[in-house]
N, C-alpha and C positions, 0 to 999 in steps of 0.2 A: 157685662154688654150693658145690664139697668144703669150701673151705676157712671160708667162710660156717655151714656145717652141723658141720664142727669145733669153730667158735666157740662157737656155741651149745651144744653138747654140753658143752664144758670150762667153759661160764660155767654150764650148770644144776650139774656135777657138785660145780662149788667153792662154790654157793652157790643151792641148789634154790628157798630159800623167797625168795629176790630174783629169781630168774628166775620163778616163778611168779608175782608181785606186776606186774613188769613185762608178762609175757602177758595177766593179767589187763586189766591199765589199756589198753593196746593192743585188748585187744575189747572193752573198755569203751568207749573212744571212738571204733572204728567203729563200734560199733552205734547209740552217739548220733547219729552222725554220718549214718548211711543211715534213722533212725527221727526225724529231727529236721524240723520245716517252717519256712522262713525267717518272724518274723514281719513282717508286711504293713505294719505300723502302732508300731514301734517308738520307744521314748524313747531318743534318740542323744543321749550326752554328750562333748563335745567341749572343748579346752583344753590349753594348751600341757604339756609334761612337768614333772610336780613343781609342779602348780597347785594340787591339792587333790581333782582329777577322782576319784581310787580313792575316797577316803573320802565324797565325797557322792554318788558311786551308790551303794557299799555302803548307807550309811544312809538315802536314798532308797528305797533296795529293801527294805531293813527297816521302814520306818514303814509302806507301803504295801503290805507284801504281795506284791512283786511280785520275778519273776526278775529275776536281773543276772549281766551276766558285767563283768568288771574285766582289760582286755587283749583285745586278739586277734591281731595280728600275732607276738605271740611265742610262740604256737603252730603259726605257720606257714613256719617257715623265714627263705627271701628273697623270701615272697610282698609284701613290700612294697617291696624293691628292684625286683621285677619288673613291681610295676604301676607305680613310680615312670619307670621307662623304656620300660613301652608294650610290656614281654612277656609281659605277661599283661591280662585288661580285666576290668574291675570286675565284671561280672556273673560271671565264673567264679571269680573269688574269695568273693564272696557265698557262692555253692553250695560252694565248699569248705570255706567254715567256717559252713556253716547253721547248726549247733548253737548256735556263739557268736550267730550273727542269729536265732535261735529266742526267744532270751530280751526280754522285755518291756522291759529298760533292758540298753544296748550301750553300755560308753564306752571309748575308744581315743584317744588323746592323738594321735597319728599322721593323726587321719582329718583333723585340719586342713589336710592334704594333698588332702583328697579331699573336700571339702566338695560340690562341685557334680556330682562321681559317687553319693556318697551322696542327695541331694537328689532327683535325678533318678529314684534308684533306690527310694526310700522316701518319692512325694510326701506321706503320712498321716503321714509321721514328726513324731514332737515332738523341738525341740531344744533342748538345755542348754548354755549357754556358762558355761565357769568362767575367772575373770580372775585374775590375783594382779599387786603390784609387780615389776617387772622385776627389779628389783635384788633383791628377795627369791628370785623365782624363778629366777635364774641362779645366785645364790648356792647354792640348793638343790639346782640340778641339780650342780654341781660337788661340794658338799658329799658327795651321794649317791655321784658315783665315785672320791671320795677326791682331787680335783684342786683343786690351789690355785688362788685367784682373781687375784694380785697379779704373774702372769707376763706379760711381753710375747709369748712364745709356749710349747706346752707341748714337753717334750723327747722325745726317743723313746722313753723307759722311759714316760712316762705315756701315748702313743698306744699303746702296748703293752697297758700296762694297761687303756685302754677296750677296746682289741679282744677282751680277755680275757673282760670283763663281757658284750659280745655286740655283733652286727655293727647292729640299729639305734642303738645308741648311739653306735656311733661314725659312724652315717651322721648322725647329727643335729650330732656336734660339729664334723664336716668338712661339713657344712651344700649341698654341690656339687648332690646330686639333687634335694635337695630348691629348691635356686634361692635360698639365703640363705647363700651361702661368702663369709666377711668377709676383710679382713688378717690376724687374731687371731683366738684360739679366743673370744675375749670378744665382738667385734665380729659374730662369726657365729653365738652365742647369743643377740646382741641382735639381729640381723636376723631370727631365730625368731620371738624373740617379739613384735616387728612384727607378723611375716606372721600371727601368731596374731592379734594385737589387730587388725588390717586385716580379717580373715576378719567377726569379730565386728562391727565397727563398719559395713561393708559389708552386712551381712545382719542386723543386729538386729532387724528384724519378727519374722525368722524363730525369734530365740532369746529362751530365758529365762536370761536371765544373772542369776549367783550371783556375787560376790567371795570369795578366800580370806581378805580380811581380815574382813570380815564374820561370815561362816562360823564360824571359829573365835572369834568372840568371845562366839560364842552356837548353837553349832550344834545343839542338839535345835529350838530353836525356827525358827531358818532355813531345815532341814530339811522342817518341818511347812508354814511359806509356801513353798517353793519348789514342795511337791507342791499345795498351793491352788492356783499359780499354775498349774500343770499340769493341773488338772482334776482331781486323783487324789484317792482317801479316802486317810487316815492313819487307818489300824486299829491300829498297833501303838506303845509308847511304846520310845524308843529313848534314854529318859540314861543306859542302862545300857550301852551302846555305842558312846557319842560316842568315849572315849577309846583304842578300838581301833587298833590301828597296820592298817594296810591295805599297804601297802607299806613297802620298805624304807627306814629311814629315817636321814637325813640324819647327819651330824655336826656334834657344837656348834662354833660356830665363836665368832669374836672379830665387834664389828661390823662394818658394812659398810665402812666407812673402813679400819678394818685388814685387814681379808681383801681387798679390790679395791685398794687404794692409791689415791690422786687420780687417776691418768692411765688407770685400766681404768673408776672409777667415770664419770669424765667421757665416755668413749667409750660405755658406755651409755646416757647420758642425751641423748649427740648423734643418737644410733639412733633411741631411743625416744621421746623429747620431745613430739614433735605426737602421737601415740596415747596417750601417759600423760595427757597434757591433757584428752585429747579421755574419757576413760575415769576422770578425777576425779583421779590419783596427781599425788602432788610429786614434785619431779627427785629427791632425795636422800632416803636412809631414814638417819637418824642417830641410831636406836634398835637395840638387838638385835633381833632377829625369828629363829624358830624355823623350822624343817628340814620 
């Protein structure tokens, strides 16, 4: 206790402005938490990481004037891991994150692993699902993390790099706790995409689907269409907001063939082909795609 107090005093002396900002931020977070009420009828946005969920959520909120939150688990340490292994129940997590769940629109890609819990906890929720071609989706994830796509396996330094990024990203790349671990990192990510696609296909009557590809072709029009499908009023013009970057952008890379190599492209196609066909996607992308 004394050591903690000494460290806090030292931090204040070294940088009083930063200490005050941090204290204010913690106080504000606590205040929001204790004064917030969980929204019983949120719009829940699901979809794999790097499929466009952040931009779609933000633009939907801006177009309709509704409050929104982009990501949830990143604010709560190892809460996702505890949920996955059964050390925390979902209701406890919702209460823990009730400021985030007080919003009108709640987006969290990793909710694809907790759909049943969400549907049970929020029976009156409306659901949106964002899908993206698996080759482009997986490439964008690897670009975001600065990882290559053409290796048989990742090196120790690559795994250290992922661990430094965040625990959640490492969990996704390893796949074990989600149940989509593969023989290689590419197969693991392909299985995650498959898990996500199967969730939508098995519950398509509950979801309003929007594809990343259609969204990027005509962003404002697609958002207005989505709002109408959700029975929401469009109150704001978002044409000046469609190119705002809502999440860290991946690096520009070569075409998928050069990025993945033939072997890894075949792995993705082999794992994802049935769901790709059901979603209307071709097996390979031969043109350059964006992160």
